[in-house]
KEMIVO-885424 format. One record per residue: x, y, z of N, C-alpha, C, O in turn. Coordinates in pm, whole numbers, plus 50000, padded with zeros to 5 digits. Example, Ala and Ser with C-alpha at 12.3 -4.5 7.8 and 13.67 -1.06 7.14 Angstrom:
2
513194943150780512304955050780513204967050780514244966850846;512854977550708513674989450714512905000350787513415011450804;
***
This chain:
231
500834987950000500004999450001501045012550004502075013350071;500495022449915501255034749910500365046449976499195049049944;501095052750070500365062750148500905076250122502135076650127;500345087050097500795100150105500245105650231499035105950256;501215110150312500905116650452501185131050456502245135650412;500235138250509500395152950516500135157150661499285151550730;500915167350705500685172150846501025188750826502095193450784;499985195250861500195210150877499475215651005499245227651020;499155206051093498325210551202499005218451305498275225251377;500335218751327501025225151425502115232851364501945239251261;503285232051432504405241551388505435235051283506655236651290;504835228251192505625221751085504795219450963503585217650976;505355219350851504685214650723505435201750680506605202650642;504845190850686505475177250661504715169050563503475169050563;505445161850477504835153250378505715141150362506935142350369;505145129550340505915117650317505085107850237503855108150236;505855099050168505195087550108505715074750172506915072250187;504735067250206505125053550263504735040950177503635039750125;505685032050169505365020150106505265009650208506295005750264;504155004750236503844995050345504544981350318505074974950410;504514977250197504994964550155506554964250171507064953550205;507344975350147508604976650167508944980550306510094979250348;507954985250382508114989650513509185002050521510055002750608;508995010950425509905022050426509185034750368508175034250298;509845046450407509375059050342510155060350222511385059550223;509425062550111510095064549979510685078749970511725080749908;509975089050035510465101550039509705109350148508575105950183;510345119750201509725127250304510425141350307511555143150262;509705150550360510295164450375509495171350491508295169150504;510165179350570509605187650667510225201850686511445203550679;509405211450708509895224450730509255229050858508025228150867;509955233850958509475238751076508875253151050509585261550994;507715256051085507015269351067505815270751144505025261451158;505625283551201504435287151266503315292151163502115290551186;503795298151055502895303550949503415300250815504565296150802;502655301750718503125299050575502805285250524503365281250422;501975277950588501855263350547501025263250411501125253450337;500235273650378499455273050256500505274450135500445267650032;501395283250159502425285550057503445274950041503985273249932;503745267350149504725257250148504195243850100504935236150039;502945240850127502545226450120502465220649979503045209949960;501825226649881501735220549750503075219349684503285209049619;504015228549691505285225849632506035214249702506735206449637;505875213249833506495202049915505855188449857506605179349821;504455187249848503935175949793504535172549663504915161049642;504635181649576505145179549443506595174349448506925165049374;507415179949529508795175349543508885161049590509615152749535;508075158449698508055144549765507635134349667508235123649660;506605137349587506035127249491507015125649388507235114449343;507715137249340508765134649239509975125949290510585118149217;510265128049416511395121249471511005106249483511845097349469;509745103649510509315089549519509105082749381508955070549366;509095091349288508875086849143507445080249133507255069049085;506475088149183505115082849176504185093849117504445105849129;503095089049053502005097149021500905095849132500915086949217;499985105349123499015104749236497995092949226497425088249324;497825088549097496915076949087497695064349133497055053949149;498895064549153499655052849207499275050749359499335039549409;498895061849428498665061049572497355052549603496385051849528;497475046749712496225039649764495385047349862494175045149875;496115057049939495295065250035496145077550060497375077950049;495345087850094496105100550144495615103150286494425103850316;496665104750375496365105650519496815118950560497865123750517;495975125350649496175138450696495865140450846494935134350900;496595148550909496275152351050495035162051044494915170950959;494175159451140492895168151139492605175351277491525180651302;493665175051363493575183351493493555173351609493515161051601;493575180651712493625195751744494885202551694495915195951681;494855214351669495895221551625495545235551576494485240451615;496405242951489496065255251445494905254551350494885245751264;493875263651363492645262451281493175265951133492765259151039;493995275551114494445278450976495265266850918495045263050803;496175261550992496985250650947496195238750915496465232350814;495235235250992494315223450974493645224650836493635215350755;493105236450813492325238750694493275235850559492905229950457;494485241050581495295239450464495615224250431495525220350315;495965216150533496325203350511495075194250469495145185250384;493995197350534492675189050499492205193250358491825184550280;492215205850325491855209450186492705203050083492195198049982;493945202950105494845196250013494615181350002494595176049891;494455174650112494215159950113492905156250040492815146549963;491895164650070490565162050004490655164449862490115156549784;491305175049820491455178249675492155167549598491685163249493;493325162849650494125152549593493385139249582493415132149481;492695136349700491965123749704490795123049601490505112649543;490145134949582489035135349487489645134049346489155126049266;490685141449315491235140449184491845126249144491775121849030;492395120049243492965106549226492005094349250492335082649234;490755098849291489825089149322490285079349421490145067249401;490865084349536491415075949648490855081849781490535093649789;490735072849884490235077550019491145086450084492355084050080;490665096750145491305104850242490995101050386489865099650431;492155099650454492085095350589492445105250691493535110950682;491605108050788491885118450888492395112151015491825102151061;493485117751076494055112051194494295122251293494645133251251;494155120651422494285131551513495875133551540496715124651529;496105146051573497565149251616497935142251743499085138251764;496975140851826497295133551959497635118251937498555112951998;496905112251855497225097951829498465097051752499225087651775;498765106451655499935106551581501155108251671502155101351649;501135116851769502165118751860502445105951944503605102451969;501345099151988501505087552077501995075651993502725067252046;501625074651862502075063551791503495060151788503855048451780;504365070051793505785066451787506255059851923507135051251926;505615064352031505905058452161505445044452173506195035352207;504125042852142503555030152146504255019652050504475007952080;504565025651935505295017451839506665011451885507155001851826;507255017251990508495013252035508295002552157509244998452224;507014998752176506654989152279506924993852416507354985952500;506705006652444506935011252570505745006852666504575006452626;506115003652792505174999052890504485010652962503395008653016;505035021952967504525033553032503325039552964503305039852841;502335044253034501315052152970501895064752905502855071052949;501165067852791501655079152712500725090252711499595088352669;501125102652758500335113652759500715122552632501845127452625;499905124252546500135133752428499445146852464498265147152501;500225157752451499755170452499500165180852385501255180252328;499215190352357499335201352263499005213652325497965214052392;499765224352313499405236452368498085242252313497925244052192;497145245152403495835251152368495845265552405494845272552386;497005270452460497105284652500496225287752628495315280252665;496565299352691495765302152809495825293052920494855291552994;496965286652938497295276353041496455264653027496155258153127;496015261252905495195249552871496045239752770496935244052697;495665227052776496245218552676495215209252618494285205652691;495295205252494494745193452450495525181552488496745181552473;494875171352538495575159852579494845146652565493605146652564;495565134952553494965122152551495925112652621497145114352610;495415102652695496315093852753496015079052708494875074552715;497065071952663496915058652615497795049452697498825054152746;497495037152717498335028352773499505024152680499505027652562;500485016552734501625013152659501355005152539502165005352446;500164997452533499794990052416498904997952327498364992352232;498705010652350497875020052261496385020352298495625027852238;495945012252399494535012852427494265025752502495135030052577;493145032052487492705045752542492355044352681491535035952721;493015053252762492785053952900491945067452931491005066953010;492285079152869491675091552871491435097552737492385101352668;490125098452698489885102752555490315117952538490435125752632;490545121252399491045134252374490115144652445488895143452437;490695154952513490095164852587490865176752578491995176552531;490215188752627490845200452657490725205052791489575206252834;491695207952867491685211553007492825220253050493795222452977;492685225253169493785232353229495005223853243494865211653248;496235229553251497375221653272497265213153394497605201353392;496755219453505496705212353630495655200153624495855189553683;494575202753551493555192253539494075181453450493755170053483;494845182953340495425173553268496405164653345496425152353331;497235171553430498215163953524497375155153616497725143653642;496255160753666495485153353772494765141653706494345132453777;494595141353576493875130153508494825118653498494365107453473;496205120553516497005109053498497085101853633497635106753731;496495089753631496425081953753496935067153724496515057353784;497905067053624498245053153562499765051053566500315043953482;500395056953657501835054353672502695064553605502165073753542;503975063253615504865072153545504735073153406504965063053340;504365084553345504125084353202505205088953121506175094653171;505085086452982505875092552883505085105152834503915104152794;505735116552838504995128152794505565131952650506785132252630;504695134652556505095137652411504125147152361502935146452390;504705157552274503725166552212504525180952240505475182152317;503985190352170504525204652192504285211252310504775222252334;503435204052402503165209752532503705199852651503335200452768;504685190152596505245179952692505975186852802505925182952919;506695197452762507585204752860506665213452960507035216053075;505575217352912504635224752994504075215853107503915220553220;503805203753077503235194453177504505190653269504415190153392;505585188353207506825183953287507175195153398507475191953513;507105207053358507535217553443506585219353561506955224853664;505395214953544504345217153648504075202553726503255201553817;504815192353680504535179453739504745179153890505815183453934;503855174453970504015174954113505115165654157505315155554090;505835168054263506835159254312506455146954386507235137554405;505095147554431504615136454507503805125254428503025117654484;504075125054299503445115054213504475109554131505535115654119;504285097854068505435091953984505785101653875504955107253803;507125103253869507715113353767507645107053634507655094853619;507565116053533507615111153384508975102853354510075105953401;508755093053276509875084453246510675091353125511845088453104;510015100153054510595107352934509805117852897508595117352919;510375128352838509635140452796510165142852645511335146052624;509275141252549509545143752411508805157052363507665156552319;509435167452373508715180152330508915182952180509705191752144;508255176052095508335176151956507285186651909506145187151955;507805195551807506875205451751505785199851676504725206151672;505925188151613504875182451532505085168151529506205163451547;504025160451507504105145551492505125141651387505425148851291;505685128651417506585122051315505765118551190504885110051201;506005124451072505175122950953505185107850917504195103150861;506275099950947506235085750909505135078550991504435070150936;504965081751123503885075951192502475079551151501525071851162;502405092651100501145096151043500865086850927499765081350923;501685084850843501555074850731501265061250774500405054950712;501875055750874501555042150926500145042250989499425032450973;499745052051054498455052151107497395052950998496315046951004;497815061050892496905061850776496675048050703495615044950650;497765040650706497555027050645496645017350731495955008550681;496725019750857495965010450943494425015050970493555007151008;494235027750947492895033050980491765029050885492015027050766;490555028050933489465025150858488875038350790488445047550859;488875038650661488455051150601486975054750631486605066450624;486155045150665484775047050697484575054250828483605061550847;485575051950926485435058351061486485068851085486515074651193;487335071650991488255082251002488235092550887489175093350807;487205099950882487035109950770488085120950780488545124250889;488455126550665489355138050669488615151350687488465159350595;488155153150813487485164650850488055170250987488585162551067;487955182951009488575189551129488065182451261486885179651278;489005180051348488765174351479488985185551584490115187551629;487975192651621488085204251715487605200051848486575193451857;488305203551953488005201952095487595215452162487205215652278;487685226852084487185239152145486995247452022487585244651918;486145257852033485985267551932487135276551908487925278152001;487335282851793488305292551760488365304251856487335309251900;489565308551886489625320651965489085333251888488485342351945;489325333051762488915345451691487575341651626487365330351581;486695351651624485325348651571485125358551458485655369551461;484315354351352484185363851252483365376451294482475374851378;483585387851245482855399051274481465398851224481145392951121;480615405351301479225405551262478975412551127479645422251095;478045407851053477785414750923477095427050952476245427851040;477485437450874476745450450879475335447850841475035437850775;474345457550886472945455650853472625455750702471695448950659;473425463550619473035463050487473375450150413472775446650311;474365443250469474705430050411473535420250423473145413550328;472995419750547471865411750575470675414950489469955406050443;470455428850466469315432850394469455428850246468495425050179;470805430150194471095427550064470825412050034470485408449921;470975403550131470795389150111469335385350117468995374050082;468465394150157467155390450173466385392250036466405403149978;465675380949985465035382449859463935394449861463285397049759;
***
């Protein structure tokens, strides 16, 4: 199976092509960035596909991270994945950033629980807790940093995600200490691809996965706009 994986959810723009039969990435590229995903993504996809020596119709699936993350970044990646999937008549698979972070740790057969954490700003994090075998212990949620720490009652955890250090710095001394802290700015794109290969297209659509509403809200329309839209 050939998988094109895309991640623009957080502070990186990443693309890879995975060949599951060969168990290797044929090509991959990543640029760390907080803005500019829209300008960077399509040229990056073109370079990765050229490096892999593949046409889009050779792909079996297109996998993309769907959140939580930057609302603007998510739209860029999801729109690209949907458009390419439609053009190539292939399924687009949506994967959460939290599960993508955890996959690398679970894939190493770690026995400790894994807390994936993403900075939600204002002293809050998006987080999820899974057991060492990948089974879910605490479903994806958004909570204060202290509440997220309090939710961990499963032993010394492995912290991963762009908010891993935020949790580690506030971790109480009277509870089991983290066994490791991986403060990665974005998920490993290779694991996004592997999750895309394993996911069921019917239950993992490529649509945004939001745990809270955007901080910025659209401005109210002026009265004349509403009147103009009235038949």
